[in-house]
N, CA, C and O atoms as a CHARMM CRD file, in Angstrom:
* protein
*
  384
    1    1 MET  N    -16.90500   8.40200  20.66200 PROA 1      0.00000
    2    1 MET  CA   -16.07200   9.17100  20.62200 PROA 1      0.00000
    3    1 MET  C    -15.27100  10.28800  21.99200 PROA 1      0.00000
    4    1 MET  O    -15.93300  10.47400  23.01300 PROA 1      0.00000
    5    2 HSD  N    -14.29200  10.74300  21.90000 PROA 2      0.00000
    6    2 HSD  CA   -14.41800  11.22200  23.30900 PROA 2      0.00000
    7    2 HSD  C    -14.65500  12.81000  22.52000 PROA 2      0.00000
    8    2 HSD  O    -14.02500  13.01100  21.48200 PROA 2      0.00000
    9    3 PRO  N    -15.54400  13.85800  23.04000 PROA 3      0.00000
   10    3 PRO  CA   -15.75600  15.08600  22.65500 PROA 3      0.00000
   11    3 PRO  C    -14.34400  16.16100  22.05000 PROA 3      0.00000
   12    3 PRO  O    -14.13700  16.76700  20.99900 PROA 3      0.00000
   13    4 ARG  N    -13.80500  16.03700  22.96800 PROA 4      0.00000
   14    4 ARG  CA   -12.16500  17.00100  22.84500 PROA 4      0.00000
   15    4 ARG  C    -11.12100  15.89100  21.85300 PROA 4      0.00000
   16    4 ARG  O    -10.83200  16.16700  20.68900 PROA 4      0.00000
   17    5 PHE  N    -10.73700  14.87900  22.41600 PROA 5      0.00000
   18    5 PHE  CA    -9.47900  14.66800  21.23000 PROA 5      0.00000
   19    5 PHE  C    -10.07800  13.57500  20.13900 PROA 5      0.00000
   20    5 PHE  O     -9.28000  12.83900  19.55800 PROA 5      0.00000
   21    6 LYS  N    -11.63300  13.47500  19.84500 PROA 6      0.00000
   22    6 LYS  CA   -11.63900  12.92200  18.64900 PROA 6      0.00000
   23    6 LYS  C    -11.51800  11.34200  18.99000 PROA 6      0.00000
   24    6 LYS  O    -11.98100  10.71600  18.03600 PROA 6      0.00000
   25    7 THR  N    -11.15600  10.65800  19.79900 PROA 7      0.00000
   26    7 THR  CA   -10.34500   9.33700  19.84300 PROA 7      0.00000
   27    7 THR  C    -11.95500   8.44200  20.24400 PROA 7      0.00000
   28    7 THR  O    -12.91900   9.10500  20.62700 PROA 7      0.00000
   29    8 PRO  N    -12.06000   6.75700  20.07500 PROA 8      0.00000
   30    8 PRO  CA   -12.17300   6.09500  20.29700 PROA 8      0.00000
   31    8 PRO  C    -12.20000   5.49700  21.54000 PROA 8      0.00000
   32    8 PRO  O    -11.98900   4.30500  21.76300 PROA 8      0.00000
   33    9 ALA  N    -12.55300   6.63500  22.60300 PROA 9      0.00000
   34    9 ALA  CA   -12.06600   6.67400  24.18100 PROA 9      0.00000
   35    9 ALA  C    -12.53900   5.18800  24.53700 PROA 9      0.00000
   36    9 ALA  O    -11.66400   4.45500  24.99700 PROA 9      0.00000
   37   10 PHE  N    -14.05500   4.56500  24.34900 PROA 10     0.00000
   38   10 PHE  CA   -14.24400   3.40300  25.14600 PROA 10     0.00000
   39   10 PHE  C    -13.62700   2.46800  24.22800 PROA 10     0.00000
   40   10 PHE  O    -13.22800   1.47000  24.82800 PROA 10     0.00000
   41   11 ALA  N    -13.37500   2.44100  22.77800 PROA 11     0.00000
   42   11 ALA  CA   -12.64000   0.65500  22.33800 PROA 11     0.00000
   43   11 ALA  C    -11.43200   0.80400  23.04400 PROA 11     0.00000
   44   11 ALA  O    -10.98100  -0.29600  23.36500 PROA 11     0.00000
   45   12 ILE  N    -10.60000   1.95000  23.47900 PROA 12     0.00000
   46   12 ILE  CA    -8.93200   2.21100  24.02800 PROA 12     0.00000
   47   12 ILE  C     -9.55700   1.79600  25.77200 PROA 12     0.00000
   48   12 ILE  O     -8.93100   0.88100  26.30800 PROA 12     0.00000
   49   13 VAL  N    -10.40600   2.25600  26.38300 PROA 13     0.00000
   50   13 VAL  CA   -10.68000   1.79700  27.67000 PROA 13     0.00000
   51   13 VAL  C    -10.80000  -0.19300  27.68400 PROA 13     0.00000
   52   13 VAL  O    -10.24800  -1.04700  28.37900 PROA 13     0.00000
   53   14 ALA  N    -11.93500  -0.26800  26.39400 PROA 14     0.00000
   54   14 ALA  CA   -12.42700  -1.83300  26.71400 PROA 14     0.00000
   55   14 ALA  C    -10.71500  -2.57300  26.25700 PROA 14     0.00000
   56   14 ALA  O    -10.13600  -3.53700  26.75700 PROA 14     0.00000
   57   15 GLN  N    -10.41000  -1.90700  25.44500 PROA 15     0.00000
   58   15 GLN  CA    -8.66200  -3.06600  25.12400 PROA 15     0.00000
   59   15 GLN  C     -7.85000  -3.17000  26.06400 PROA 15     0.00000
   60   15 GLN  O     -7.11500  -4.12800  26.30400 PROA 15     0.00000
   61   16 ILE  N     -7.98800  -1.81700  26.84800 PROA 16     0.00000
   62   16 ILE  CA    -7.07700  -1.93000  28.17300 PROA 16     0.00000
   63   16 ILE  C     -7.55900  -3.05700  29.01400 PROA 16     0.00000
   64   16 ILE  O     -6.87500  -4.04900  29.26600 PROA 16     0.00000
   65   17 ALA  N     -8.86600  -2.83700  29.46900 PROA 17     0.00000
   66   17 ALA  CA    -9.12400  -3.78800  30.42500 PROA 17     0.00000
   67   17 ALA  C     -9.30800  -5.20200  29.79200 PROA 17     0.00000
   68   17 ALA  O     -8.86800  -6.16900  30.41300 PROA 17     0.00000
   69   18 TRP  N     -9.85200  -5.35600  28.75100 PROA 18     0.00000
   70   18 TRP  CA    -9.37900  -7.08800  28.08900 PROA 18     0.00000
   71   18 TRP  C     -7.84200  -7.26000  28.19100 PROA 18     0.00000
   72   18 TRP  O     -7.46600  -8.07800  29.03100 PROA 18     0.00000
   73   19 THR  N     -6.88700  -6.61200  27.46300 PROA 19     0.00000
   74   19 THR  CA    -5.54200  -6.75600  28.18400 PROA 19     0.00000
   75   19 THR  C     -5.63100  -7.26500  29.37300 PROA 19     0.00000
   76   19 THR  O     -5.67900  -8.49400  29.43200 PROA 19     0.00000
   77   20 ALA  N     -5.67400  -6.52900  30.56700 PROA 20     0.00000
   78   20 ALA  CA    -5.23100  -6.64000  31.69200 PROA 20     0.00000
   79   20 ALA  C     -5.85600  -8.05600  31.99400 PROA 20     0.00000
   80   20 ALA  O     -5.13600  -8.93400  32.47000 PROA 20     0.00000
   81   21 VAL  N     -7.19100  -8.28900  31.72100 PROA 21     0.00000
   82   21 VAL  CA    -8.06400  -9.81600  32.22500 PROA 21     0.00000
   83   21 VAL  C     -7.31800 -10.49800  31.56700 PROA 21     0.00000
   84   21 VAL  O     -7.34100 -11.61600  32.08100 PROA 21     0.00000
   85   22 LEU  N     -6.52700 -10.48700  30.55300 PROA 22     0.00000
   86   22 LEU  CA    -5.50800 -11.61900  29.89500 PROA 22     0.00000
   87   22 LEU  C     -4.17000 -11.91600  30.39200 PROA 22     0.00000
   88   22 LEU  O     -3.50400 -12.93000  30.18300 PROA 22     0.00000
   89   23 VAL  N     -3.81800 -10.69500  31.20700 PROA 23     0.00000
   90   23 VAL  CA    -2.39100 -10.85900  31.59400 PROA 23     0.00000
   91   23 VAL  C     -2.71000 -11.50200  32.71800 PROA 23     0.00000
   92   23 VAL  O     -1.95400 -12.47100  32.79100 PROA 23     0.00000
   93   24 VAL  N     -3.47100 -11.47000  33.68000 PROA 24     0.00000
   94   24 VAL  CA    -3.93700 -11.40400  35.02400 PROA 24     0.00000
   95   24 VAL  C     -3.93000 -13.04800  35.07400 PROA 24     0.00000
   96   24 VAL  O     -3.34900 -13.83400  35.82300 PROA 24     0.00000
   97   25 THR  N     -4.91500 -13.25700  33.84500 PROA 25     0.00000
   98   25 THR  CA    -5.75300 -14.74800  34.32000 PROA 25     0.00000
   99   25 THR  C     -4.89000 -15.42100  32.87300 PROA 25     0.00000
  100   25 THR  O     -5.57400 -16.40700  32.60200 PROA 25     0.00000
  101   26 GLY  N     -3.91100 -15.36500  31.99500 PROA 26     0.00000
  102   26 GLY  CA    -3.73200 -16.33000  31.01300 PROA 26     0.00000
  103   26 GLY  C     -2.48900 -16.56300  30.58200 PROA 26     0.00000
  104   26 GLY  O     -1.73000 -15.64300  30.27600 PROA 26     0.00000
  105   27 SER  N     -2.18400 -17.74700  30.52200 PROA 27     0.00000
  106   27 SER  CA    -0.15900 -18.25200  30.30100 PROA 27     0.00000
  107   27 SER  C      0.09100 -17.39000  28.75100 PROA 27     0.00000
  108   27 SER  O     -0.64100 -16.93500  27.87300 PROA 27     0.00000
  109   28 TYR  N      1.35700 -17.46400  28.97300 PROA 28     0.00000
  110   28 TYR  CA     1.71000 -17.12300  28.15700 PROA 28     0.00000
  111   28 TYR  C      1.47300 -17.55000  27.00800 PROA 28     0.00000
  112   28 TYR  O      1.68900 -16.77900  26.07300 PROA 28     0.00000
  113   29 GLU  N      0.94900 -18.93200  26.72500 PROA 29     0.00000
  114   29 GLU  CA     0.60000 -19.35800  25.46500 PROA 29     0.00000
  115   29 GLU  C     -0.52900 -19.30000  24.97700 PROA 29     0.00000
  116   29 GLU  O     -0.64900 -19.54100  23.77600 PROA 29     0.00000
  117   30 THR  N     -1.79800 -18.92800  25.85100 PROA 30     0.00000
  118   30 THR  CA    -2.63300 -18.71100  25.50100 PROA 30     0.00000
  119   30 THR  C     -2.88100 -16.94900  24.81300 PROA 30     0.00000
  120   30 THR  O     -3.63600 -16.53500  23.93400 PROA 30     0.00000
  121   31 LEU  N     -1.96200 -16.31700  25.60300 PROA 31     0.00000
  122   31 LEU  CA    -1.97300 -15.01300  24.84700 PROA 31     0.00000
  123   31 LEU  C     -1.07100 -14.70400  23.85100 PROA 31     0.00000
  124   31 LEU  O     -1.16600 -13.63500  23.24800 PROA 31     0.00000
  125   32 PHE  N      0.09800 -15.79400  23.51800 PROA 32     0.00000
  126   32 PHE  CA     0.68200 -16.08400  22.24600 PROA 32     0.00000
  127   32 PHE  C     -0.40200 -16.62400  21.10300 PROA 32     0.00000
  128   32 PHE  O     -0.40100 -16.14800  19.96800 PROA 32     0.00000
  129   33 ALA  N     -1.42700 -17.78200  21.56500 PROA 33     0.00000
  130   33 ALA  CA    -2.71300 -18.20700  21.50200 PROA 33     0.00000
  131   33 ALA  C     -3.34100 -16.96900  20.22500 PROA 33     0.00000
  132   33 ALA  O     -3.38100 -17.04600  18.99700 PROA 33     0.00000
  133   34 TYR  N     -3.68900 -16.07800  21.00800 PROA 34     0.00000
  134   34 TYR  CA    -4.86000 -14.95300  20.58900 PROA 34     0.00000
  135   34 TYR  C     -3.69800 -14.25800  19.82600 PROA 34     0.00000
  136   34 TYR  O     -3.82800 -14.48200  18.62300 PROA 34     0.00000
  137   35 ALA  N     -2.65000 -13.52500  20.08600 PROA 35     0.00000
  138   35 ALA  CA    -2.15700 -12.84700  19.19100 PROA 35     0.00000
  139   35 ALA  C     -2.04800 -13.57900  18.19700 PROA 35     0.00000
  140   35 ALA  O     -3.18100 -13.41300  17.74600 PROA 35     0.00000
  141   36 MET  N     -1.46500 -14.40500  17.35500 PROA 36     0.00000
  142   36 MET  CA    -1.73600 -15.43700  16.59500 PROA 36     0.00000
  143   36 MET  C     -2.95100 -15.41700  15.85800 PROA 36     0.00000
  144   36 MET  O     -3.14500 -15.17300  14.66700 PROA 36     0.00000
  145   37 LEU  N     -3.67100 -15.69000  16.69700 PROA 37     0.00000
  146   37 LEU  CA    -5.68500 -15.62300  15.73500 PROA 37     0.00000
  147   37 LEU  C     -5.72000 -14.20400  15.18400 PROA 37     0.00000
  148   37 LEU  O     -6.24300 -13.91100  14.10900 PROA 37     0.00000
  149   38 SER  N     -5.02400 -13.20400  16.14200 PROA 38     0.00000
  150   38 SER  CA    -5.54300 -12.05100  15.06600 PROA 38     0.00000
  151   38 SER  C     -4.69700 -12.14000  13.95800 PROA 38     0.00000
  152   38 SER  O     -5.10500 -12.37600  12.82100 PROA 38     0.00000
  153   39 SER  N     -3.31800 -11.92200  14.31400 PROA 39     0.00000
  154   39 SER  CA    -2.45100 -11.81400  12.98900 PROA 39     0.00000
  155   39 SER  C     -2.95100 -12.84700  11.91900 PROA 39     0.00000
  156   39 SER  O     -2.63700 -12.51100  10.77700 PROA 39     0.00000
  157   40 TRP  N     -3.60500 -13.94400  12.00100 PROA 40     0.00000
  158   40 TRP  CA    -4.20800 -14.75200  10.79600 PROA 40     0.00000
  159   40 TRP  C     -5.41100 -14.05100  10.58800 PROA 40     0.00000
  160   40 TRP  O     -5.54500 -13.90000   9.37400 PROA 40     0.00000
  161   41 ILE  N     -6.15300 -13.65500  11.08100 PROA 41     0.00000
  162   41 ILE  CA    -7.27500 -12.90800  10.60400 PROA 41     0.00000
  163   41 ILE  C     -7.24000 -11.53500   9.77400 PROA 41     0.00000
  164   41 ILE  O     -8.05600 -11.19900   8.91700 PROA 41     0.00000
  165   42 PHE  N     -5.90500 -10.67700  10.29600 PROA 42     0.00000
  166   42 PHE  CA    -5.89000  -9.68800   9.45000 PROA 42     0.00000
  167   42 PHE  C     -5.02600  -9.58900   8.17000 PROA 42     0.00000
  168   42 PHE  O     -5.02200  -8.73800   7.28000 PROA 42     0.00000
  169   43 TYR  N     -3.86700 -11.37300   8.44400 PROA 43     0.00000
  170   43 TYR  CA    -3.57100 -11.92000   7.08900 PROA 43     0.00000
  171   43 TYR  C     -4.54900 -12.77800   5.98400 PROA 43     0.00000
  172   43 TYR  O     -4.16800 -13.19900   4.89200 PROA 43     0.00000
  173   44 THR  N     -5.65200 -12.89400   6.45300 PROA 44     0.00000
  174   44 THR  CA    -6.79400 -12.89800   5.32600 PROA 44     0.00000
  175   44 THR  C     -7.52900 -11.95600   5.19500 PROA 44     0.00000
  176   44 THR  O     -8.36600 -12.20300   4.32700 PROA 44     0.00000
  177   45 LEU  N     -7.64200 -10.97100   5.63200 PROA 45     0.00000
  178   45 LEU  CA    -8.71400  -9.83300   5.13700 PROA 45     0.00000
  179   45 LEU  C     -7.47200  -9.20900   4.44800 PROA 45     0.00000
  180   45 LEU  O     -7.67900  -8.13700   3.87900 PROA 45     0.00000
  181   46 GLY  N     -6.46600  -9.61100   4.41900 PROA 46     0.00000
  182   46 GLY  CA    -5.48900  -8.79600   3.25700 PROA 46     0.00000
  183   46 GLY  C     -5.28500  -9.19000   2.05900 PROA 46     0.00000
  184   46 GLY  O     -4.69800  -8.62000   1.13900 PROA 46     0.00000
  185   47 VAL  N     -6.00000 -10.59900   2.12000 PROA 47     0.00000
  186   47 VAL  CA    -5.68700 -11.44500   0.52700 PROA 47     0.00000
  187   47 VAL  C     -6.74500 -11.59600   0.21600 PROA 47     0.00000
  188   47 VAL  O     -6.90100 -12.00700  -0.93400 PROA 47     0.00000
  189   48 ALA  N     -8.09800 -11.32300   1.14200 PROA 48     0.00000
  190   48 ALA  CA    -9.17900 -10.91700   0.61500 PROA 48     0.00000
  191   48 ALA  C     -9.40000  -9.59400   0.28800 PROA 48     0.00000
  192   48 ALA  O    -10.52700  -9.28800  -0.10300 PROA 48     0.00000
  193   49 ALA  N     -8.26200  -8.47700   0.40000 PROA 49     0.00000
  194   49 ALA  CA    -8.71800  -7.12200  -0.57100 PROA 49     0.00000
  195   49 ALA  C     -8.03300  -6.69400  -2.15100 PROA 49     0.00000
  196   49 ALA  O     -8.20300  -5.93700  -3.10700 PROA 49     0.00000
  197   50 VAL  N     -6.88200  -8.10900  -1.47500 PROA 50     0.00000
  198   50 VAL  CA    -6.10300  -8.20300  -2.67800 PROA 50     0.00000
  199   50 VAL  C     -6.53200  -8.68700  -3.98000 PROA 50     0.00000
  200   50 VAL  O     -6.11800  -8.30500  -5.07500 PROA 50     0.00000
  201   51 TRP  N     -7.48800  -9.65100  -3.71400 PROA 51     0.00000
  202   51 TRP  CA    -9.15600 -10.54400  -4.42500 PROA 51     0.00000
  203   51 TRP  C     -9.57000  -9.27800  -4.76800 PROA 51     0.00000
  204   51 TRP  O     -9.27300  -8.85400  -5.88500 PROA 51     0.00000
  205   52 VAL  N    -10.18400  -8.62300  -4.02700 PROA 52     0.00000
  206   52 VAL  CA   -11.22700  -7.95500  -4.48900 PROA 52     0.00000
  207   52 VAL  C    -10.49700  -6.42100  -5.17500 PROA 52     0.00000
  208   52 VAL  O    -11.01800  -5.83000  -6.12100 PROA 52     0.00000
  209   53 LEU  N     -9.34800  -6.00000  -4.55500 PROA 53     0.00000
  210   53 LEU  CA    -8.83900  -5.29600  -5.52100 PROA 53     0.00000
  211   53 LEU  C     -8.05600  -5.71500  -7.50200 PROA 53     0.00000
  212   53 LEU  O     -7.47000  -4.85300  -8.15600 PROA 53     0.00000
  213   54 VAL  N     -8.28000  -7.07100  -7.97200 PROA 54     0.00000
  214   54 VAL  CA    -7.57100  -7.38300  -8.32800 PROA 54     0.00000
  215   54 VAL  C     -8.72600  -7.47800  -9.28800 PROA 54     0.00000
  216   54 VAL  O     -8.57000  -6.98600 -10.40600 PROA 54     0.00000
  217   55 ASP  N    -10.16200  -8.20300  -8.90200 PROA 55     0.00000
  218   55 ASP  CA   -11.21300  -8.27300  -9.36100 PROA 55     0.00000
  219   55 ASP  C    -11.95100  -6.92100 -10.36700 PROA 55     0.00000
  220   55 ASP  O    -12.71400  -6.84700 -11.33000 PROA 55     0.00000
  221   56 ALA  N    -11.21500  -5.99500  -9.49200 PROA 56     0.00000
  222   56 ALA  CA   -11.98700  -4.40600  -9.77600 PROA 56     0.00000
  223   56 ALA  C    -11.12700  -3.84400 -10.83500 PROA 56     0.00000
  224   56 ALA  O    -11.45500  -2.89700 -11.55000 PROA 56     0.00000
  225   57 ILE  N    -10.11100  -4.42300 -10.88700 PROA 57     0.00000
  226   57 ILE  CA    -8.87900  -3.79400 -11.66300 PROA 57     0.00000
  227   57 ILE  C     -8.93300  -4.42300 -13.21900 PROA 57     0.00000
  228   57 ILE  O     -8.66600  -3.75800 -14.22000 PROA 57     0.00000
  229   58 VAL  N     -9.34600  -5.89400 -13.22600 PROA 58     0.00000
  230   58 VAL  CA    -9.76700  -7.00800 -14.39300 PROA 58     0.00000
  231   58 VAL  C    -10.89000  -6.37800 -15.35000 PROA 58     0.00000
  232   58 VAL  O    -10.84100  -6.32800 -16.57900 PROA 58     0.00000
  233   59 ASN  N    -11.93300  -5.89800 -14.49600 PROA 59     0.00000
  234   59 ASN  CA   -13.30600  -5.17700 -15.19500 PROA 59     0.00000
  235   59 ASN  C    -13.23300  -3.91900 -15.18700 PROA 59     0.00000
  236   59 ASN  O    -14.34400  -3.39100 -15.24400 PROA 59     0.00000
  237   60 GLN  N    -12.72200  -3.50000 -15.15900 PROA 60     0.00000
  238   60 GLN  CA   -12.29800  -1.79800 -15.61300 PROA 60     0.00000
  239   60 GLN  C    -12.75100  -2.02600 -17.36300 PROA 60     0.00000
  240   60 GLN  O    -12.68600  -3.09700 -17.96500 PROA 60     0.00000
  241   61 PRO  N    -12.99700  -1.31400 -17.66800 PROA 61     0.00000
  242   61 PRO  CA   -12.84500  -0.70300 -19.46900 PROA 61     0.00000
  243   61 PRO  C    -11.36600  -0.89700 -19.72800 PROA 61     0.00000
  244   61 PRO  O    -10.41100  -0.72500 -18.97100 PROA 61     0.00000
  245   62 LYS  N    -11.43100  -1.41900 -21.36600 PROA 62     0.00000
  246   62 LYS  CA    -9.48200  -1.25500 -21.61800 PROA 62     0.00000
  247   62 LYS  C     -9.68200  -0.02700 -22.50000 PROA 62     0.00000
  248   62 LYS  O    -10.76300   0.23500 -23.02800 PROA 62     0.00000
  249   63 PRO  N     -8.51000   0.76100 -22.63900 PROA 63     0.00000
  250   63 PRO  CA    -8.45000   1.58900 -23.13200 PROA 63     0.00000
  251   63 PRO  C     -8.95300   1.41400 -24.67000 PROA 63     0.00000
  252   63 PRO  O     -8.92600   0.40700 -25.37800 PROA 63     0.00000
  253   64 SER  N     -9.35700   2.54400 -24.91100 PROA 64     0.00000
  254   64 SER  CA    -9.57000   2.39900 -26.70400 PROA 64     0.00000
  255   64 SER  C     -8.24900   2.94800 -27.79400 PROA 64     0.00000
  256   64 SER  O     -7.23900   3.59400 -27.51600 PROA 64     0.00000
  257   65 LEU  N     -8.71400   2.41600 -29.07500 PROA 65     0.00000
  258   65 LEU  CA    -8.09700   2.65700 -30.31300 PROA 65     0.00000
  259   65 LEU  C     -7.16400   4.21400 -30.16200 PROA 65     0.00000
  260   65 LEU  O     -5.98800   4.56400 -30.25200 PROA 65     0.00000
  261   66 MET  N     -8.34400   4.77300 -29.91500 PROA 66     0.00000
  262   66 MET  CA    -8.17700   6.38400 -29.96800 PROA 66     0.00000
  263   66 MET  C     -6.97200   6.91000 -28.70200 PROA 66     0.00000
  264   66 MET  O     -6.16900   7.82800 -28.86900 PROA 66     0.00000
  265   67 ALA  N     -7.10800   6.02800 -27.38900 PROA 67     0.00000
  266   67 ALA  CA    -6.43400   6.83700 -26.08600 PROA 67     0.00000
  267   67 ALA  C     -5.05800   5.86600 -26.60200 PROA 67     0.00000
  268   67 ALA  O     -4.02900   6.45200 -26.26500 PROA 67     0.00000
  269   68 LEU  N     -4.88100   5.09100 -27.02600 PROA 68     0.00000
  270   68 LEU  CA    -3.46100   4.10100 -27.52500 PROA 68     0.00000
  271   68 LEU  C     -2.86600   5.18700 -28.77700 PROA 68     0.00000
  272   68 LEU  O     -1.70500   5.59500 -28.79400 PROA 68     0.00000
  273   69 ALA  N     -3.67000   5.46500 -29.56200 PROA 69     0.00000
  274   69 ALA  CA    -2.82800   6.34000 -30.64800 PROA 69     0.00000
  275   69 ALA  C     -3.09600   7.89700 -30.15000 PROA 69     0.00000
  276   69 ALA  O     -2.62700   8.83100 -30.80000 PROA 69     0.00000
  277   70 VAL  N     -3.64900   8.05000 -29.30800 PROA 70     0.00000
  278   70 VAL  CA    -2.55700   9.76700 -28.51300 PROA 70     0.00000
  279   70 VAL  C     -1.37700   9.46200 -27.36600 PROA 70     0.00000
  280   70 VAL  O     -0.48200  10.24500 -27.05100 PROA 70     0.00000
  281   71 CYS  N     -1.52500   8.60100 -27.01800 PROA 71     0.00000
  282   71 CYS  CA    -0.20400   8.07200 -26.15400 PROA 71     0.00000
  283   71 CYS  C      0.99600   8.03500 -27.21600 PROA 71     0.00000
  284   71 CYS  O      2.15000   8.46300 -27.17900 PROA 71     0.00000
  285   72 ALA  N      0.21000   7.31100 -28.22600 PROA 72     0.00000
  286   72 ALA  CA     1.80300   6.67800 -28.82800 PROA 72     0.00000
  287   72 ALA  C      2.09900   7.62200 -30.24600 PROA 72     0.00000
  288   72 ALA  O      2.82300   7.26200 -31.17300 PROA 72     0.00000
  289   73 ALA  N      1.44200   8.76100 -30.17400 PROA 73     0.00000
  290   73 ALA  CA     1.52800  10.59500 -31.28300 PROA 73     0.00000
  291   73 ALA  C      2.63500  10.83700 -29.90500 PROA 73     0.00000
  292   73 ALA  O      3.45500  11.73800 -30.07900 PROA 73     0.00000
  293   74 GLY  N      2.68000  10.31400 -28.97000 PROA 74     0.00000
  294   74 GLY  CA     3.82200  11.67600 -28.31000 PROA 74     0.00000
  295   74 GLY  C      4.87300  10.92300 -28.00100 PROA 74     0.00000
  296   74 GLY  O      5.55600  11.32200 -27.05700 PROA 74     0.00000
  297   75 ILE  N      5.28600   9.64600 -28.70100 PROA 75     0.00000
  298   75 ILE  CA     6.59800   8.95700 -28.72400 PROA 75     0.00000
  299   75 ILE  C      7.55800   9.62900 -29.73200 PROA 75     0.00000
  300   75 ILE  O      8.71900   9.66200 -29.32400 PROA 75     0.00000
  301   76 PRO  N      7.31400  10.26600 -31.16100 PROA 76     0.00000
  302   76 PRO  CA     8.60300  10.98500 -31.41500 PROA 76     0.00000
  303   76 PRO  C      8.73100  12.06200 -30.91500 PROA 76     0.00000
  304   76 PRO  O      9.80100  12.61100 -31.17800 PROA 76     0.00000
  305   77 PHE  N      7.70100  12.87300 -29.96000 PROA 77     0.00000
  306   77 PHE  CA     8.45600  14.27400 -29.51400 PROA 77     0.00000
  307   77 PHE  C      9.53300  13.80600 -28.15300 PROA 77     0.00000
  308   77 PHE  O     10.54800  14.46200 -27.92000 PROA 77     0.00000
  309   78 TYR  N      9.17200  12.69500 -27.39400 PROA 78     0.00000
  310   78 TYR  CA     9.80100  12.32300 -26.46700 PROA 78     0.00000
  311   78 TYR  C     11.17900  12.13600 -26.87200 PROA 78     0.00000
  312   78 TYR  O     11.96700  12.87700 -26.28600 PROA 78     0.00000
  313   79 VAL  N     11.88200  11.00800 -28.07400 PROA 79     0.00000
  314   79 VAL  CA    12.38700  10.84800 -28.27500 PROA 79     0.00000
  315   79 VAL  C     13.26200  12.06000 -28.84400 PROA 79     0.00000
  316   79 VAL  O     14.36900  12.30000 -28.36300 PROA 79     0.00000
  317   80 TYR  N     12.87900  12.58800 -29.57600 PROA 80     0.00000
  318   80 TYR  CA    13.20300  14.18800 -30.26200 PROA 80     0.00000
  319   80 TYR  C     14.16500  14.79700 -28.75400 PROA 80     0.00000
  320   80 TYR  O     15.39100  14.69500 -28.70200 PROA 80     0.00000
  321   81 TRP  N     13.35600  15.39000 -27.67000 PROA 81     0.00000
  322   81 TRP  CA    13.67300  15.74300 -26.75900 PROA 81     0.00000
  323   81 TRP  C     15.01700  15.40200 -25.86200 PROA 81     0.00000
  324   81 TRP  O     15.97000  16.15200 -25.65300 PROA 81     0.00000
  325   82 ARG  N     14.83300  14.15400 -25.42900 PROA 82     0.00000
  326   82 ARG  CA    15.34200  13.56500 -24.99900 PROA 82     0.00000
  327   82 ARG  C     16.95300  13.45900 -25.99900 PROA 82     0.00000
  328   82 ARG  O     17.91800  14.07900 -25.55100 PROA 82     0.00000
  329   83 THR  N     17.09300  12.76200 -27.14100 PROA 83     0.00000
  330   83 THR  CA    18.16300  13.36200 -27.78200 PROA 83     0.00000
  331   83 THR  C     19.06400  14.43700 -27.93500 PROA 83     0.00000
  332   83 THR  O     20.24900  14.60800 -28.22600 PROA 83     0.00000
  333   84 ARG  N     17.53900  15.45200 -27.47300 PROA 84     0.00000
  334   84 ARG  CA    18.21500  16.93000 -27.86200 PROA 84     0.00000
  335   84 ARG  C     19.19800  17.39600 -26.56500 PROA 84     0.00000
  336   84 ARG  O     20.11500  18.21700 -26.56800 PROA 84     0.00000
  337   85 SER  N     18.59000  16.44100 -25.28000 PROA 85     0.00000
  338   85 SER  CA    18.66100  17.16400 -23.90700 PROA 85     0.00000
  339   85 SER  C     19.97400  16.64200 -23.79300 PROA 85     0.00000
  340   85 SER  O     20.74100  17.58500 -23.60000 PROA 85     0.00000
  341   86 ARG  N     20.56000  15.57900 -23.82600 PROA 86     0.00000
  342   86 ARG  CA    21.30300  14.73700 -23.61000 PROA 86     0.00000
  343   86 ARG  C     22.69600  15.55300 -23.34700 PROA 86     0.00000
  344   86 ARG  O     22.98700  16.57100 -23.97500 PROA 86     0.00000
  345   87 PRO  N     23.45200  15.01500 -22.41300 PROA 87     0.00000
  346   87 PRO  CA    25.10500  16.01700 -22.01000 PROA 87     0.00000
  347   87 PRO  C     26.08800  15.40900 -22.25700 PROA 87     0.00000
  348   87 PRO  O     26.25200  14.20100 -22.08600 PROA 87     0.00000
  349   88 ALA  N     26.91800  16.25100 -22.72700 PROA 88     0.00000
  350   88 ALA  CA    27.64300  15.52000 -23.39000 PROA 88     0.00000
  351   88 ALA  C     28.36900  14.49200 -23.16300 PROA 88     0.00000
  352   88 ALA  O     28.28000  14.39600 -21.93900 PROA 88     0.00000
  353   89 PRO  N     29.14600  13.50600 -23.57400 PROA 89     0.00000
  354   89 PRO  CA    29.76900  12.43400 -22.98300 PROA 89     0.00000
  355   89 PRO  C     31.55400  13.27100 -22.19600 PROA 89     0.00000
  356   89 PRO  O     32.31600  14.20200 -22.45700 PROA 89     0.00000
  357   90 VAL  N     31.41000  12.13700 -21.15200 PROA 90     0.00000
  358   90 VAL  CA    33.09200  12.37900 -20.25000 PROA 90     0.00000
  359   90 VAL  C     33.89600  11.87700 -20.87100 PROA 90     0.00000
  360   90 VAL  O     33.64600  10.71000 -21.17100 PROA 90     0.00000
  361   91 THR  N     34.78300  12.26800 -21.20400 PROA 91     0.00000
  362   91 THR  CA    36.06700  11.75800 -21.53700 PROA 91     0.00000
  363   91 THR  C     37.48200  12.11600 -21.06600 PROA 91     0.00000
  364   91 THR  O     37.64600  13.14900 -20.41700 PROA 91     0.00000
  365   92 VAL  N     38.30700  11.47100 -21.30200 PROA 92     0.00000
  366   92 VAL  CA    39.53300  11.70300 -20.57300 PROA 92     0.00000
  367   92 VAL  C     39.99500  13.00800 -20.81200 PROA 92     0.00000
  368   92 VAL  O     40.25900  13.51800 -19.72300 PROA 92     0.00000
  369   93 SER  N     40.21200  13.77600 -21.73700 PROA 93     0.00000
  370   93 SER  CA    40.82500  14.83300 -21.76400 PROA 93     0.00000
  371   93 SER  C     39.60400  15.96800 -21.17700 PROA 93     0.00000
  372   93 SER  O     40.04700  17.11100 -21.06300 PROA 93     0.00000
  373   94 THR  N     38.21900  15.80000 -20.81700 PROA 94     0.00000
  374   94 THR  CA    38.02700  16.59100 -20.10000 PROA 94     0.00000
  375   94 THR  C     37.82700  16.29100 -18.92100 PROA 94     0.00000
  376   94 THR  O     36.83700  16.82700 -18.42400 PROA 94     0.00000
  377   95 LEU  N     38.52900  15.48800 -18.15000 PROA 95     0.00000
  378   95 LEU  CA    38.66200  15.35200 -16.68900 PROA 95     0.00000
  379   95 LEU  C     40.09200  15.97600 -16.62100 PROA 95     0.00000
  380   95 LEU  O     40.38300  16.26500 -15.46000 PROA 95     0.00000
  381   96 THR  N     40.95700  16.23400 -17.42500 PROA 96     0.00000
  382   96 THR  CA    42.05200  16.42600 -16.83900 PROA 96     0.00000
  383   96 THR  C     42.60500  17.86700 -17.04100 PROA 96     0.00000
  384   96 THR  O     43.67200  18.19600 -16.52300 PROA 96     0.00000
């Protein structure tokens, strides 16, 4: 870590050096192959992360009947306030 900028300075320099080596010694096909390899590695990591998150969600405890009852108790109040605050319908006579 760079003491002043708090960045991974060595990693940045190493990446610059590796890129320079690849540009000087490699062909376009080689650079493209490296880019695709790294892309596929990150795609695979993304799929693995989704599997881990789905597994974590599936293994969570299910909501209890009491929690569902509390949520359902709010439905009549929602319907009441929703119908009470509904704006007046727009008719042709109000537009002219």
